[in-house]
TIMI-2910 file (N, C-alpha, C, CB; in pm, 1 decimal, decimal comma, always signed):
<rs>
+----------+----------+----------+----------+----------+----------+----------+----------+----------+----------+----------+----------+------+
!      n_x !      n_y !      n_z !     ca_x !     ca_y !     ca_z !      c_x !      c_y !      c_z !     cb_x !     cb_y !     cb_z ! resn !
+----------+----------+----------+----------+----------+----------+----------+----------+----------+----------+----------+----------+------+
!  +8041,3 !  +3894,4 !  -1367,7 !  +7926,8 !  +3973,1 !  -1408,4 !  +7823,1 !  +3881,4 !  -1469,5 !  +7967,6 !  +4083,7 !  -1507,2 !  Unk !
!  +7697,8 !  +3905,2 !  -1436,1 !  +7590,1 !  +3821,1 !  -1485,2 !  +7563,9 !  +3848,1 !  -1632,6 !  +7463,1 !  +3843,7 !  -1403,5 !  Unk !
!  +7534,6 !  +3741,4 !  -1703,9 !  +7502,7 !  +3757,9 !  -1844,4 !  +7353,9 !  +3773,0 !  -1865,9 !  +7554,7 !  +3641,2 !  -1924,0 !  Unk !
!  +7272,2 !  +3728,1 !  -1768,1 !  +7126,9 !  +3737,1 !  -1778,7 !  +7066,6 !  +3739,0 !  -1638,9 !  +7069,4 !  +3619,1 !  -1861,9 !  Unk !
!  +6943,8 !  +3774,2 !  -1629,4 !  +6876,6 !  +3782,9 !  -1500,0 !  +6765,0 !  +3679,5 !  -1491,0 !  +6820,4 !  +3924,4 !  -1477,6 !  Unk !
!  +6792,6 !  +3556,7 !  -1521,4 !  +6694,1 !  +3449,6 !  -1519,0 !  +6685,8 !  +3392,4 !  -1378,0 !  +6729,8 !  +3339,0 !  -1621,5 !  Unk !
!  +6563,3 !  +3376,5 !  -1327,9 !  +6543,0 !  +3321,2 !  -1195,3 !  +6492,6 !  +3178,0 !  -1204,4 !  +6445,2 !  +3407,3 !  -1115,7 !  Unk !
!  +6413,5 !  +3149,2 !  -1309,6 !  +6355,3 !  +3016,2 !  -1325,3 !  +6363,9 !  +2976,9 !  -1471,9 !  +6207,5 !  +3012,4 !  -1275,0 !  Unk !
!  +6397,8 !  +2853,1 !  -1495,4 !  +6404,4 !  +2801,3 !  -1630,9 !  +6320,0 !  +2675,8 !  -1638,7 !  +6550,5 !  +2772,7 !  -1673,2 !  Unk !
!  +6243,3 !  +2660,4 !  -1745,1 !  +6159,9 !  +2540,2 !  -1758,6 !  +6245,6 !  +2415,8 !  -1777,9 !  +6062,5 !  +2555,2 !  -1876,4 !  Unk !
!  +6367,2 !  +2432,6 !  -1823,8 !  +6456,9 !  +2319,2 !  -1841,7 !  +6517,8 !  +2272,9 !  -1709,3 !  +6567,3 !  +2355,3 !  -1939,5 !  Unk !
!  +6559,1 !  +2368,6 !  -1625,1 !  +6635,8 !  +2334,7 !  -1505,9 !  +6564,4 !  +2364,6 !  -1375,3 !  +6764,5 !  +2407,3 !  -1508,1 !  Unk !
!  +6454,2 !  +2436,6 !  -1375,6 !  +6386,5 !  +2474,6 !  -1251,8 !  +6448,4 !  +2601,4 !  -1194,9 !  +6393,5 !  +2360,5 !  -1148,4 !  Unk !
!  +6452,8 !  +2611,6 !  -1060,8 !  +6508,4 !  +2731,3 !   -996,1 !  +6657,2 !  +2742,7 !  -1025,3 !  +6484,3 !  +2727,4 !   -843,4 !  Unk !
!  +6702,4 !  +2866,9 !  -1046,6 !  +6842,4 !  +2892,3 !  -1078,3 !  +6908,1 !  +2974,3 !   -967,4 !  +6855,0 !  +2965,0 !  -1213,5 !  Unk !
!  +7034,8 !  +2948,9 !   -944,9 !  +7113,2 !  +3026,4 !   -849,2 !  +7136,9 !  +3165,2 !   -908,2 !  +7248,9 !  +2955,1 !   -815,5 !  Unk !
!  +7112,6 !  +3273,5 !   -832,1 !  +7132,1 !  +3407,6 !   -887,0 !  +7278,8 !  +3443,6 !   -909,3 !  +7069,8 !  +3508,6 !   -795,7 !  Unk !
!  +7370,2 !  +3373,9 !   -846,6 !  +7511,9 !  +3406,9 !   -860,8 !  +7576,6 !  +3336,8 !   -979,5 !  +7586,0 !  +3370,9 !   -734,3 !  Unk !
!  +7565,0 !  +3202,5 !   -984,3 !  +7632,0 !  +3128,3 !  -1091,5 !  +7536,9 !  +3091,4 !  -1205,0 !  +7695,4 !  +3002,4 !  -1035,5 !  Unk !
!  +7405,8 !  +3113,9 !  -1186,7 !  +7302,3 !  +3089,6 !  -1286,2 !  +7293,2 !  +2944,4 !  -1330,6 !  +7326,2 !  +3175,9 !  -1405,1 !  Unk !
!  +7333,1 !  +2852,1 !  -1244,6 !  +7312,1 !  +2709,7 !  -1268,0 !  +7188,7 !  +2668,2 !  -1189,6 !  +7437,5 !  +2624,7 !  -1226,4 !  Unk !
!  +7139,4 !  +2547,0 !  -1215,9 !  +7025,5 !  +2500,8 !  -1138,0 !  +7067,7 !  +2488,4 !   -991,5 !  +6971,7 !  +2364,8 !  -1192,6 !  Unk !
!  +6971,3 !  +2502,7 !   -900,1 !  +7002,2 !  +2498,7 !   -756,5 !  +7069,4 !  +2365,8 !   -720,1 !  +6873,0 !  +2518,7 !   -672,1 !  Unk !
!  +7025,0 !  +2256,8 !   -781,1 !  +7083,7 !  +2126,4 !   -751,2 !  +7229,4 !  +2116,6 !   -795,9 !  +7002,5 !  +2016,9 !   -817,4 !  Unk !
!  +7264,9 !  +2188,9 !   -902,2 !  +7400,7 !  +2182,2 !   -957,2 !  +7477,0 !  +2312,8 !   -936,4 !  +7395,6 !  +2148,9 !  -1106,0 !  Unk !
!  +7442,8 !  +2386,8 !   -832,7 !  +7503,0 !  +2517,3 !   -805,7 !  +7654,4 !  +2504,2 !   -788,8 !  +7440,5 !  +2580,5 !   -679,9 !  Unk !
!  +7729,1 !  +2584,2 !   -865,2 !  +7875,1 !  +2579,2 !   -859,2 !  +7929,7 !  +2659,7 !   -742,1 !  +7934,7 !  +2630,4 !   -989,2 !  Unk !
!  +7859,5 !  +2763,9 !   -702,4 !  +7910,3 !  +2847,8 !   -594,7 !  +7865,6 !  +2795,9 !   -458,1 !  +7863,9 !  +2992,1 !   -613,8 !  Unk !
!  +7779,5 !  +2696,7 !   -456,7 !  +7730,0 !  +2635,1 !   -332,2 !  +7675,1 !  +2739,2 !   -235,9 !  +7841,6 !  +2555,9 !   -263,8 !  Unk !
!  +7612,3 !  +2839,6 !   -292,5 !  +7550,6 !  +2945,9 !   -213,0 !  +7416,1 !  +2894,7 !   -163,2 !  +7533,6 !  +3078,3 !   -296,4 !  Unk !
!  +7412,3 !  +2851,4 !    -39,1 !  +7289,5 !  +2795,4 !    +17,7 !  +7191,7 !  +2908,6 !    +46,6 !  +7319,6 !  +2714,3 !   +147,3 !  Unk !
!  +7088,0 !  +2916,7 !    -35,8 !  +6991,3 !  +3023,8 !    -20,2 !  +6858,2 !  +2968,6 !    +23,4 !  +6976,0 !  +3102,0 !   -149,0 !  Unk !
!  +6788,6 !  +3043,3 !   +104,6 !  +6655,3 !  +3005,0 !   +147,7 !  +6560,8 !  +3015,2 !    +29,3 !  +6606,8 !  +3093,5 !   +265,2 !  Unk !
!  +6473,5 !  +2916,3 !    +17,6 !  +6381,2 !  +2911,0 !    -94,3 !  +6257,0 !  +2994,4 !    -66,8 !  +6342,4 !  +2767,1 !   -124,1 !  Unk !
!  +6203,4 !  +2987,0 !    +54,4 !  +6077,9 !  +3053,9 !    +87,6 !  +6096,3 !  +3198,4 !   +128,1 !  +6008,7 !  +2980,6 !   +197,3 !  Unk !
!  +5982,6 !  +3267,7 !   +143,6 !  +5985,3 !  +3409,0 !   +179,0 !  +5960,6 !  +3433,5 !   +326,7 !  +5883,7 !  +3483,5 !    +98,5 !  Unk !
!  +5938,4 !  +3329,6 !   +405,4 !  +5917,6 !  +3343,9 !   +548,7 !  +5771,9 !  +3350,9 !   +589,8 !  +5986,9 !  +3464,8 !   +596,7 !  Unk !
!  +5681,3 !  +3367,5 !   +494,7 !  +5537,8 !  +3370,3 !   +522,5 !  +5485,1 !  +3228,4 !   +499,5 !  +5462,3 !  +3476,4 !   +431,2 !  Unk !
!  +5476,3 !  +3150,8 !   +606,4 !  +5443,9 !  +3008,8 !   +595,6 !  +5293,4 !  +2990,1 !   +585,0 !  +5499,3 !  +2930,8 !   +716,3 !  Unk !
!  +5250,8 !  +2926,7 !   +475,7 !  +5109,7 !  +2900,8 !   +450,8 !  +5086,5 !  +2750,7 !   +440,3 !  +5062,2 !  +2972,5 !   +322,5 !  Unk !
!  +4979,9 !  +2704,0 !   +503,5 !  +4942,4 !  +2563,2 !   +499,6 !  +4807,8 !  +2555,0 !   +430,3 !  +4937,2 !  +2499,8 !   +643,5 !  Unk !
!  +4799,6 !  +2476,6 !   +322,1 !  +4674,7 !  +2466,3 !   +248,1 !  +4647,6 !  +2321,6 !   +209,5 !  +4678,4 !  +2555,0 !   +123,2 !  Unk !
!  +4523,3 !  +2295,4 !   +169,0 !  +4482,5 !  +2163,7 !   +121,9 !  +4450,5 !  +2175,2 !    -25,7 !  +4360,1 !  +2109,0 !   +202,2 !  Unk !
!  +4516,8 !  +2095,6 !   -106,5 !  +4493,4 !  +2097,0 !   -251,0 !  +4436,6 !  +1964,0 !   -295,1 !  +4623,1 !  +2127,9 !   -327,9 !  Unk !
!  +4337,3 !  +1969,9 !   -384,1 !  +4282,4 !  +1848,0 !   -443,9 !  +4285,2 !  +1856,0 !   -595,6 !  +4139,0 !  +1823,8 !   -395,2 !  Unk !
!  +4309,6 !  +1973,3 !   -648,2 !  +4307,4 !  +1994,7 !   -791,9 !  +4418,3 !  +1915,8 !   -862,3 !  +4321,0 !  +2143,1 !   -822,6 !  Unk !
!  +4381,0 !  +1840,8 !   -963,5 !  +4477,9 !  +1763,9 !  -1041,0 !  +4526,8 !  +1638,9 !   -970,9 !  +4594,4 !  +1849,4 !  -1074,4 !  Unk !
!  +4458,5 !  +1596,8 !   -864,4 !  +4502,7 !  +1481,0 !   -786,7 !  +4391,4 !  +1377,6 !   -774,4 !  +4549,5 !  +1524,8 !   -647,4 !  Unk !
!  +4295,9 !  +1380,9 !   -868,8 !  +4183,8 !  +1286,3 !   -872,9 !  +4104,7 !  +1285,7 !   -742,9 !  +4234,7 !  +1146,0 !   -902,3 !  Unk !
!  +4085,9 !  +1403,3 !   -683,2 !  +4005,5 !  +1415,9 !   -562,5 !  +4077,4 !  +1385,8 !   -433,0 !  +3890,2 !  +1328,0 !   -572,7 !  Unk !
!  +4199,8 !  +1340,1 !   -440,2 !  +4277,5 !  +1310,2 !   -319,0 !  +4335,2 !  +1439,5 !   -262,6 !  +4391,6 !  +1208,2 !   -349,3 !  Unk !
!  +4320,9 !  +1458,5 !   -133,3 !  +4371,7 !  +1579,1 !    -69,7 !  +4519,1 !  +1568,5 !    -35,8 !  +4293,1 !  +1608,7 !    +54,8 !  Unk !
!  +4589,1 !  +1678,9 !    -54,4 !  +4730,9 !  +1687,9 !    -20,3 !  +4752,4 !  +1817,0 !    +56,8 !  +4821,5 !  +1682,6 !   -148,3 !  Unk !
!  +4814,8 !  +1809,8 !   +173,1 !  +4847,6 !  +1927,7 !   +251,5 !  +4977,6 !  +1986,0 !   +197,6 !  +4859,5 !  +1893,5 !   +403,4 !  Unk !
!  +4975,1 !  +2115,0 !   +162,3 !  +5091,6 !  +2180,4 !   +102,1 !  +5140,2 !  +2291,1 !   +195,2 !  +5057,2 !  +2237,9 !    -39,2 !  Unk !
!  +5270,7 !  +2290,2 !   +226,0 !  +5332,5 !  +2391,1 !   +310,9 !  +5426,8 !  +2472,8 !   +222,4 !  +5409,1 !  +2325,7 !   +433,0 !  Unk !
!  +5402,6 !  +2604,1 !   +213,8 !  +5486,2 !  +2691,1 !   +131,1 !  +5542,3 !  +2805,0 !   +214,6 !  +5406,2 !  +2746,7 !    +12,1 !  Unk !
!  +5648,6 !  +2867,0 !   +164,3 !  +5704,8 !  +2985,6 !   +227,0 !  +5804,6 !  +2960,3 !   +337,9 !  +5596,9 !  +3066,5 !   +279,9 !  Unk !
!  +5847,0 !  +2836,7 !   +358,3 !  +5944,3 !  +2808,9 !   +463,9 !  +6080,3 !  +2868,5 !   +426,6 !  +5956,6 !  +2655,9 !   +488,3 !  Unk !
!  +6140,4 !  +2949,7 !   +514,3 !  +6268,7 !  +3012,4 !   +483,3 !  +6385,0 !  +2915,9 !   +506,8 !  +6287,5 !  +3138,8 !   +567,8 !  Unk !
!  +6396,3 !  +2816,0 !   +421,5 !  +6498,1 !  +2710,9 !   +436,9 !  +6561,0 !  +2680,2 !   +302,3 !  +6436,7 !  +2582,3 !   +498,1 !  Unk !
!  +6677,7 !  +2620,4 !   +307,5 !  +6740,6 !  +2570,8 !   +185,5 !  +6670,7 !  +2442,2 !   +145,0 !  +6893,8 !  +2547,7 !   +205,5 !  Unk !
!  +6699,7 !  +2395,7 !    +25,3 !  +6636,1 !  +2274,3 !    -25,7 !  +6668,4 !  +2153,1 !    +62,2 !  +6680,6 !  +2248,0 !   -169,9 !  Unk !
!  +6791,2 !  +2143,4 !   +111,0 !  +6829,4 !  +2031,3 !   +196,8 !  +6754,4 !  +2034,9 !   +329,9 !  +6980,3 !  +2032,7 !   +221,8 !  Unk !
!  +6740,2 !  +2154,1 !   +387,1 !  +6666,0 !  +2167,3 !   +512,7 !  +6519,1 !  +2133,8 !   +492,7 !  +6680,2 !  +2309,0 !   +569,1 !  Unk !
!  +6463,7 !  +2170,9 !   +376,1 !  +6324,8 !  +2136,5 !   +345,7 !  +6305,8 !  +1985,0 !   +339,1 !  +6281,6 !  +2200,8 !   +213,1 !  Unk !
!  +6402,6 !  +1916,5 !   +279,6 !  +6393,2 !  +1770,4 !   +271,0 !  +6393,7 !  +1706,2 !   +409,8 !  +6509,0 !  +1714,5 !   +187,1 !  Unk !
!  +6479,2 !  +1757,1 !   +498,0 !  +6484,1 !  +1703,1 !   +634,5 !  +6353,6 !  +1728,9 !   +710,0 !  +6601,8 !  +1764,4 !   +711,4 !  Unk !
!  +6301,5 !  +1850,7 !   +699,9 !  +6175,4 !  +1883,4 !   +766,4 !  +6060,9 !  +1802,6 !   +705,6 !  +6146,0 !  +2034,8 !   +755,9 !  Unk !
!  +6060,8 !  +1786,2 !   +573,8 !  +5958,1 !  +1706,2 !   +507,9 !  +5958,7 !  +1562,8 !   +556,8 !  +5977,2 !  +1709,2 !   +357,8 !  Unk !
!  +6076,9 !  +1506,8 !   +572,5 !  +6089,4 !  +1370,0 !   +622,5 !  +6034,4 !  +1359,3 !   +764,7 !  +6236,5 !  +1324,4 !   +618,6 !  Unk !
!  +6065,2 !  +1459,0 !   +847,6 !  +6017,7 !  +1460,0 !   +985,9 !  +5865,0 !  +1472,4 !   +991,2 !  +6083,3 !  +1575,5 !  +1064,1 !  Unk !
!  +5808,8 !  +1563,3 !   +910,9 !  +5664,1 !  +1582,2 !   +909,1 !  +5591,1 !  +1458,0 !   +857,8 !  +5628,3 !  +1702,7 !   +823,1 !  Unk !
!  +5646,5 !  +1394,1 !   +756,3 !  +5584,2 !  +1271,5 !   +703,9 !  +5583,2 !  +1162,7 !   +810,5 !  +5658,7 !  +1221,6 !   +577,8 !  Unk !
!  +5691,4 !  +1151,5 !   +885,7 !  +5698,4 !  +1050,2 !   +991,5 !  +5598,5 !  +1080,6 !  +1102,6 !  +5840,7 !  +1042,4 !  +1049,2 !  Unk !
!  +5586,8 !  +1208,2 !  +1141,3 !  +5494,9 !  +1247,7 !  +1247,3 !  +5349,0 !  +1227,2 !  +1206,7 !  +5518,3 !  +1392,9 !  +1284,9 !  Unk !
!  +5318,6 !  +1249,2 !  +1078,3 !  +5180,9 !  +1233,9 !  +1030,3 !  +5150,3 !  +1090,3 !   +989,6 !  +5155,7 !  +1326,8 !   +912,5 !  Unk !
!  +5252,6 !  +1009,6 !   +972,9 !  +5232,9 !   +870,1 !   +934,5 !  +5187,1 !   +853,3 !   +791,0 !  +5133,6 !   +806,3 !  +1025,6 !  Unk !
!  +5226,1 !   +945,8 !   +703,7 !  +5186,6 !   +939,0 !   +563,4 !  +5306,9 !   +964,3 !   +474,2 !  +5075,1 !  +1040,4 !   +533,0 !  Unk !
!  +5282,6 !   +957,3 !   +345,5 !  +5386,7 !   +986,0 !   +248,0 !  +5381,5 !  +1131,5 !   +208,4 !  +5372,6 !   +896,7 !   +124,8 !  Unk !
!  +5467,3 !  +1167,6 !   +116,3 !  +5469,3 !  +1304,7 !    +68,6 !  +5591,8 !  +1330,4 !    -16,6 !  +5465,1 !  +1401,9 !   +185,1 !  Unk !
!  +5613,6 !  +1457,1 !    -49,0 !  +5726,4 !  +1494,2 !   -134,5 !  +5767,0 !  +1638,0 !   -105,9 !  +5690,7 !  +1476,6 !   -284,2 !  Unk !
!  +5889,6 !  +1672,7 !   -149,5 !  +5937,9 !  +1810,7 !   -143,8 !  +5964,0 !  +1851,1 !   -288,0 !  +6068,5 !  +1825,9 !    -53,0 !  Unk !
!  +5885,8 !  +1949,1 !   -336,6 !  +5897,9 !  +1993,3 !   -475,6 !  +5893,9 !  +2145,1 !   -482,5 !  +5785,7 !  +1932,7 !   -562,5 !  Unk !
!  +5979,2 !  +2203,2 !   -563,5 !  +5977,1 !  +2346,2 !   -593,6 !  +5967,1 !  +2435,4 !   -470,4 !  +5862,9 !  +2376,0 !   -684,6 !  Unk !
!  +6039,7 !  +2402,2 !   -365,4 !  +6041,2 !  +2485,0 !   -246,6 !  +5918,4 !  +2472,1 !   -158,4 !  +6056,8 !  +2624,9 !   -286,0 !  Unk !
!  +5839,8 !  +2366,3 !   -177,2 !  +5724,2 !  +2342,8 !    -91,4 !  +5719,2 !  +2196,7 !    -50,3 !  +5593,8 !  +2383,2 !   -162,6 !  Unk !
!  +5656,6 !  +2171,2 !    +64,1 !  +5643,7 !  +2035,3 !   +116,0 !  +5500,6 !  +1990,1 !    +93,8 !  +5682,6 !  +2027,6 !   +267,4 !  Unk !
!  +5483,8 !  +1870,9 !    +38,6 !  +5351,9 !  +1812,6 !    +17,3 !  +5338,5 !  +1688,6 !   +104,9 !  +5329,5 !  +1777,6 !   -132,8 !  Unk !
!  +5232,6 !  +1684,7 !   +185,7 !  +5204,8 !  +1571,6 !   +273,2 !  +5070,1 !  +1512,9 !   +231,3 !  +5204,3 !  +1614,4 !   +424,7 !  Unk !
!  +5063,5 !  +1382,9 !   +211,1 !  +4939,3 !  +1320,1 !   +167,7 !  +4832,6 !  +1329,2 !   +276,3 !  +4963,8 !  +1174,0 !   +129,9 !  Unk !
!  +4709,5 !  +1357,9 !   +234,2 !  +4597,4 !  +1363,9 !   +326,7 !  +4580,6 !  +1502,5 !   +387,3 !  +4615,3 !  +1261,9 !   +436,4 !  Unk !
!  +4474,9 !  +1517,4 !   +466,9 !  +4444,8 !  +1644,9 !   +532,2 !  +4505,4 !  +1643,7 !   +672,7 !  +4290,2 !  +1670,3 !   +538,3 !  Unk !
!  +4626,8 !  +1693,8 !   +684,8 !  +4698,2 !  +1697,5 !   +812,9 !  +4729,2 !  +1840,4 !   +852,4 !  +4828,0 !  +1615,6 !   +805,5 !  Unk !
!  +4646,9 !  +1934,9 !   +810,3 !  +4677,6 !  +2076,3 !   +831,8 !  +4695,5 !  +2111,5 !   +979,3 !  +4568,3 !  +2161,8 !   +772,7 !  Unk !
!  +4601,9 !  +2068,7 !  +1063,5 !  +4608,1 !  +2106,2 !  +1204,9 !  +4731,7 !  +2046,5 !  +1273,1 !  +4480,7 !  +2060,5 !  +1277,4 !  Unk !
!  +4759,6 !  +1920,5 !  +1244,1 !  +4875,2 !  +1853,8 !  +1304,7 !  +5005,9 !  +1920,3 !  +1259,6 !  +4876,0 !  +1703,5 !  +1267,9 !  Unk !
!  +5013,4 !  +1954,4 !  +1132,0 !  +5133,9 !  +2018,2 !  +1079,0 !  +5152,3 !  +2157,4 !  +1140,2 !  +5126,7 !  +2027,9 !   +924,8 !  Unk !
!  +5043,3 !  +2231,8 !  +1156,6 !  +5051,9 !  +2364,1 !  +1219,6 !  +5107,5 !  +2351,7 !  +1361,1 !  +4913,0 !  +2432,7 !  +1222,3 !  Unk !
!  +5059,5 !  +2252,8 !  +1436,5 !  +5108,6 !  +2232,2 !  +1572,3 !  +5256,8 !  +2194,5 !  +1572,5 !  +5026,6 !  +2123,6 !  +1642,3 !  Unk !
!  +5296,7 !  +2107,1 !  +1481,6 !  +5437,0 !  +2064,9 !  +1474,4 !  +5528,5 !  +2182,3 !  +1436,1 !  +5452,8 !  +1950,0 !  +1372,6 !  Unk !
!  +5482,9 !  +2266,9 !  +1342,4 !  +5564,1 !  +2382,4 !  +1302,5 !  +5575,3 !  +2483,7 !  +1415,9 !  +5504,2 !  +2449,5 !  +1178,1 !  Unk !
!  +5467,2 !  +2503,6 !  +1491,2 !  +5472,6 !  +2595,9 !  +1604,0 !  +5565,6 !  +2544,4 !  +1713,5 !  +5332,6 !  +2618,4 !  +1660,6 !  Unk !
!  +5566,3 !  +2412,5 !  +1731,7 !  +5658,0 !  +2352,0 !  +1828,7 !  +5803,5 !  +2374,1 !  +1787,3 !  +5629,4 !  +2201,2 !  +1843,1 !  Unk !
!  +5827,4 !  +2375,9 !  +1654,8 !  +5962,5 !  +2397,4 !  +1603,2 !  +5998,4 !  +2545,8 !  +1597,0 !  +5976,0 !  +2335,4 !  +1464,9 !  Unk !
!  +5903,1 !  +2634,6 !  +1630,9 !  +5932,9 !  +2776,5 !  +1635,8 !  +5892,5 !  +2856,3 !  +1512,3 !  +6076,0 !  +2793,6 !  +1658,1 !  Unk !
!  +5808,7 !  +2800,6 !  +1425,1 !  +5764,4 !  +2869,8 !  +1305,2 !  +5618,4 !  +2912,1 !  +1321,4 !  +5782,1 !  +2780,1 !  +1180,3 !  Unk !
!  +5590,4 !  +3035,3 !  +1287,3 !  +5454,0 !  +3086,8 !  +1288,2 !  +5393,6 !  +3060,6 !  +1150,4 !  +5450,5 !  +3240,0 !  +1324,2 !  Unk !
!  +5273,0 !  +3004,3 !  +1144,8 !  +5213,0 !  +2971,0 !  +1017,2 !  +5065,4 !  +3006,7 !  +1016,5 !  +5232,0 !  +2823,3 !   +986,1 !  Unk !
!  +5009,2 !  +3010,5 !   +895,4 !  +4867,8 !  +3041,2 !   +876,0 !  +4808,6 !  +2938,4 !   +780,3 !  +4848,3 !  +3186,3 !   +821,4 !  Unk !
!  +4675,7 !  +2918,5 !   +793,0 !  +4604,4 !  +2836,8 !   +696,4 !  +4566,5 !  +2925,8 !   +578,4 !  +4478,1 !  +2770,1 !   +760,4 !  Unk !
!  +4571,8 !  +2871,0 !   +459,2 !  +4526,5 !  +2946,4 !   +342,7 !  +4426,4 !  +2860,8 !   +266,2 !  +4646,6 !  +2987,6 !   +251,3 !  Unk !
!  +4343,4 !  +2925,3 !   +188,0 !  +4239,4 !  +2852,8 !   +115,7 !  +4115,9 !  +2835,1 !   +201,5 !  +4290,8 !  +2717,2 !    +69,5 !  Unk !
!  +4023,3 !  +2750,8 !   +154,9 !  +3895,2 !  +2732,1 !   +224,7 !  +3905,9 !  +2642,0 !   +334,1 !  +3792,0 !  +2684,4 !   +136,8 !  Unk !
+----------+----------+----------+----------+----------+----------+----------+----------+----------+----------+----------+----------+------+
</rs>
């Protein structure tokens, strides 16, 4: 029985709903999808000293699958990036290329933002 209904903790990040440990240290190894299935591709510059970063959110994948896809997208775009908090960040404005790559992999996506 759950002792609390915490989904996110500032100390540990995302928490597993079953064992209430951080996703990285999940005791029940319940591989859950992080995203909601509504894939959005946007360009962010805020807080990055004017440098653009393409952000992909909403992918219905586990954290490990996100890391693999992030690695593949970074290689295809020829840039660096990171996987943080259930989203993939790719350096530079690669929105169109990423949309094409995701559609090739079978994911429907939309652009968000301006």
